[in-house]
Phi, psi and omega in degrees: 000130180301156179219148174255130175270135182259308191190170165238149182229175170299143188299330182279350182273127165229127183238124179270135179239133184300309182204156184238213180299135179059029171064023177276156173305137174262131184247158174212156175209147179266123178203150178049033169089359172233176171239129184261133176254140174201169172223133171294137176249113178299320185221089185297319174300323170301313182281331182223018184276349181227158173308314177296326175290321174299307186299322176289317173298322175297321176301313177300317180303313186287337179288320184292328177297312177305322178294313179298319180296333176302332184253325187199170187267109177273148167259103178289154168267157181290137182272127001255132175261122182239135170243161186292331185198156179287345175300335182275358187300313178296321166303318170306310185287329194306311189298339176232039181286334163303318177302311185300313188287324179290318185296316186292320171295330185283319188252009179300139178074018184222157173234160181257130160253155173239131178242114180249126183250138176230148192253127187270345179248023184279140177295144177297137184229148180267115181300336190265002180262118186291153182238156183280165176301321177298315181296318180302316181291324174301319180283332168295330180285323190285319175300310182299320172306310175305310182297317183304307185306314182286320183303308185294329174301307184294321176291329180294311190277353178235022193309315186266010177244358189242130179271332178191145180254143157224158180225160175209132179277130177241167189310311183235018185211180174218127181254136166249150173237130182242129170261109182256115182300139186313311185287355182253005187296312184294329180292321178299315182285321178295325173301316177293320185287327178287350190290328188080175187272166173234138185291132175076016177230133174249118184252134178235125181250145175223158179132175009275157181231170169295147192269071181288338187280347183255014172260127174288116185242150175250028174107349186262341179264148177214000000 
């Protein structure tokens, strides 16, 4: 029977989940030094065969991860990762077992928060109007300076509560990821609340999430 993979955790962690994707039971097993969580799917087509079904399955997938995250730190698989049978779990994990174990040591006991910055005072631009190289460079430098200023502030107000920061430029925003030890979550949130606003910048916080951004991936995790 096909199965859908959720995540791996430390081998010592066991979390009981009421229901998973397509309301199938969530199972777990210790192997190769980690614990893997999955659901057997009786009907893959019914679960994942339409856009509506995939959307619902994705919501259930992330709900399982949230329940596991409440108890321990998971390293998620990219949704949907399917195997022909749960009998193939160990074979699937074997090629990257060192990656999983190293990742769990690095992110163990931590959760991920995300801070998204959007700029509220950017001038309107005409996409059909070309700009000079000098103007383009000026805009890039201004954007880089603005990102650096916000990042410096985030690091300063949360300095003793974040294990690691990572950032990523997106089309019209910038996204930071914070790896926060569980015991530091309240201090992290208090630091952000006490930071005050920044002119021309809107910051939006979300989380906690599984620390996917801090896992070295070869394409299987998301």
